[in-house]
N, CA, C and O of each residue as an XYZ file, in Angstrom:
220
protein
N       0.843     -1.163      0.000
C       0.000      0.000      0.000
C       0.897      1.237      0.000
O       1.973      1.245      0.598
N       0.433      2.267     -0.676
C       1.177      3.524     -0.763
C       0.224      4.680     -0.493
O      -0.857      4.744     -1.079
N       0.612      5.581      0.377
C      -0.172      6.785      0.654
C       0.353      7.885     -0.256
O       1.494      8.323     -0.108
N      -0.471      8.333     -1.195
C      -0.056      9.375     -2.131
C      -0.352     10.765     -1.593
O       0.483     11.662     -1.709
N      -1.506     10.953     -1.018
C      -1.936     12.245     -0.479
C      -2.796     11.995      0.751
O      -3.465     10.968      0.865
N      -2.764     12.946      1.661
C      -3.691     12.975      2.786
C      -4.461     14.275      2.658
O      -3.865     15.346      2.538
N      -5.780     14.185      2.684
C      -6.627     15.372      2.571
C      -7.268     15.584      3.939
O      -7.973     14.712      4.447
N      -7.012     16.768      4.538
C      -7.451     17.027      5.905
C      -8.357     18.249      5.946
O      -7.934     19.361      5.630
N      -9.607     18.032      6.338
C     -10.559     19.123      6.509
C     -10.630     19.471      7.983
O     -10.614     18.581      8.833
N     -10.709     20.750      8.293
C     -10.821     21.208      9.672
C     -12.165     21.909      9.829
O     -12.409     22.946      9.211
N     -13.035     21.337     10.659
C     -14.378     21.903     10.851
C     -14.410     23.049     11.850
O     -15.343     23.851     11.834
N     -13.412     23.141     12.718
C     -13.307     24.187     13.733
C     -14.436     24.148     14.762
O     -14.686     25.140     15.447
N     -15.108     23.021     14.869
C     -16.074     22.825     15.949
C     -16.208     21.314     16.179
O     -16.022     20.534     15.245
N     -16.524     20.895     17.398
C     -16.517     19.465     17.733
C     -17.460     18.607     16.884
O     -17.120     17.471     16.553
N     -18.617     19.122     16.533
C     -19.597     18.325     15.794
C     -19.525     18.502     14.292
O     -20.256     17.830     13.564
N     -18.673     19.378     13.812
C     -18.589     19.641     12.385
C     -19.694     20.572     11.925
O     -20.753     20.641     12.550
N     -19.457     21.278     10.854
C     -20.453     22.209     10.323
C     -21.326     21.576      9.251
O     -22.446     22.027      9.013
N     -20.819     20.534      8.604
C     -21.568     19.828      7.570
C     -21.378     18.332      7.775
O     -20.492     17.907      8.516
N     -22.202     17.549      7.124
C     -22.103     16.100      7.285
C     -20.819     15.564      6.659
O     -20.304     16.126      5.692
N     -20.318     14.485      7.215
C     -19.106     13.886      6.668
C     -19.348     13.386      5.248
O     -18.427     13.389      4.431
N     -20.563     12.961      4.942
C     -20.874     12.499      3.587
C     -20.702     13.630      2.573
O     -20.166     13.408      1.487
N     -21.147     14.829      2.911
C     -21.007     15.970      2.002
C     -19.536     16.301      1.785
O     -19.116     16.608      0.669
N     -18.760     16.237      2.861
C     -17.334     16.515      2.756
C     -16.651     15.459      1.897
O     -15.870     15.799      1.008
N     -16.930     14.193      2.148
C     -16.281     13.110      1.400
C     -16.688     13.108     -0.068
O     -15.873     12.779     -0.930
N     -17.929     13.469     -0.367
C     -18.362     13.531     -1.773
C     -17.688     14.665     -2.539
O     -17.667     14.644     -3.770
N     -17.140     15.652     -1.839
C     -16.483     16.765     -2.525
C     -15.124     16.347     -3.108
O     -14.549     17.069     -3.922
N     -14.623     15.195     -2.694
C     -13.332     14.689     -3.165
C     -13.548     13.737     -4.340
O     -14.284     12.757     -4.224
N     -12.920     14.023     -5.444
C     -12.995     13.176     -6.640
C     -11.600     12.655     -6.948
O     -10.642     13.428     -6.972
N     -11.476     11.367     -7.182
C     -10.198     10.752     -7.521
C     -10.242     10.369     -8.991
O     -11.133      9.644     -9.433
N      -9.261     10.869     -9.742
C      -9.216     10.642    -11.187
C      -7.975      9.819    -11.496
O      -6.847     10.266    -11.289
N      -8.203      8.607    -11.994
C      -7.086      7.720    -12.333
C      -6.736      7.925    -13.801
O      -7.591      7.810    -14.679
N      -5.472      8.229    -14.052
C      -4.986      8.451    -15.406
C      -3.800      7.540    -15.658
O      -3.248      6.959    -14.723
N      -3.413      7.416    -16.898
C      -2.281      6.544    -17.222
C      -0.983      7.028    -16.572
O      -0.091      6.229    -16.289
N      -0.883      8.335    -16.338
C       0.327      8.894    -15.734
C       0.295      8.874    -14.207
O       1.282      9.227    -13.562
N      -0.827      8.466    -13.629
C      -0.931      8.421    -12.172
C      -2.329      8.744    -11.708
O      -3.299      8.560    -12.443
N      -2.428      9.222    -10.498
C      -3.715      9.541     -9.897
C      -3.746     11.023     -9.559
O      -2.807     11.553     -8.965
N      -4.833     11.690     -9.940
C      -5.032     13.101     -9.598
C      -6.261     13.218     -8.714
O      -7.172     12.394     -8.781
N      -6.274     14.247     -7.889
C      -7.456     14.487     -7.073
C      -8.047     15.834     -7.429
O      -7.339     16.764     -7.816
N      -9.357     15.918     -7.291
C     -10.089     17.149     -7.522
C     -10.988     17.348     -6.309
O     -11.649     16.410     -5.863
N     -11.014     18.566     -5.776
C     -11.818     18.838     -4.593
C     -12.757     19.989     -4.887
O     -12.319     21.098     -5.195
N     -14.059     19.721     -4.790
C     -15.058     20.768     -4.948
C     -15.150     21.519     -3.626
O     -15.063     20.907     -2.561
N     -15.323     22.829     -3.679
C     -15.401     23.594     -2.437
C     -16.721     23.305     -1.719
O     -17.755     23.063     -2.342
N     -16.647     23.340     -0.410
C     -17.821     23.215      0.450
C     -17.930     24.540      1.181
O     -17.055     24.887      1.973
N     -19.002     25.284      0.920
C     -19.125     26.661      1.408
C     -18.948     26.804      2.917
O     -18.374     27.785      3.389
N     -19.435     25.840      3.660
C     -19.489     25.977      5.109
C     -18.148     25.779      5.810
O     -18.012     26.119      6.985
N     -17.149     25.230      5.101
C     -15.858     24.962      5.739
C     -14.718     25.481      4.869
O     -14.884     25.720      3.672
N     -13.565     25.649      5.494
C     -12.375     26.107      4.775
C     -11.884     25.025      3.823
O     -12.181     23.848      4.029
N     -11.143     25.396      2.791
C     -10.560     24.387      1.900
C      -9.651     23.443      2.698
O      -9.044     23.857      3.686
N      -9.558     22.190      2.277
C      -8.748     21.235      3.027
C      -7.256     21.459      2.829
O      -6.818     22.085      1.864
N      -6.503     20.932      3.763
C      -5.041     20.892      3.639
C      -4.697     19.613      2.898
O      -5.218     18.550      3.236
N      -3.834     19.691      1.900
C      -3.425     18.513      1.143
C      -1.960     18.240      1.485
O      -1.083     19.072      1.253
N      -1.724     17.066      2.035
C      -0.409     16.683      2.518
C       0.125     15.572      1.617
O      -0.563     14.577      1.389
N       1.335     15.732      1.107
C       1.934     14.689      0.282
C       2.145     13.439      1.114
O       2.406     13.506      2.315
N       2.027     12.298      0.452
C       2.189     11.014      1.128
C       3.602     10.823      1.633
O       4.501     11.614      1.347
N       3.775      9.759      2.386
C       5.070      9.481      2.980
C       5.394      8.011      2.873
O       6.456      7.579      3.323
């Protein structure tokens, strides 16, 4: 297994501002012959996620 990216959303409150399903659906994984790309749709209620390179 290889971790390519870690996508971290910060809700800034204990219960979150939106459902986890809405947050997870905003992430799209696109597999291409040259590798894997990610696309993230913005979610108005929360800040854009931090994208951390894999290790």
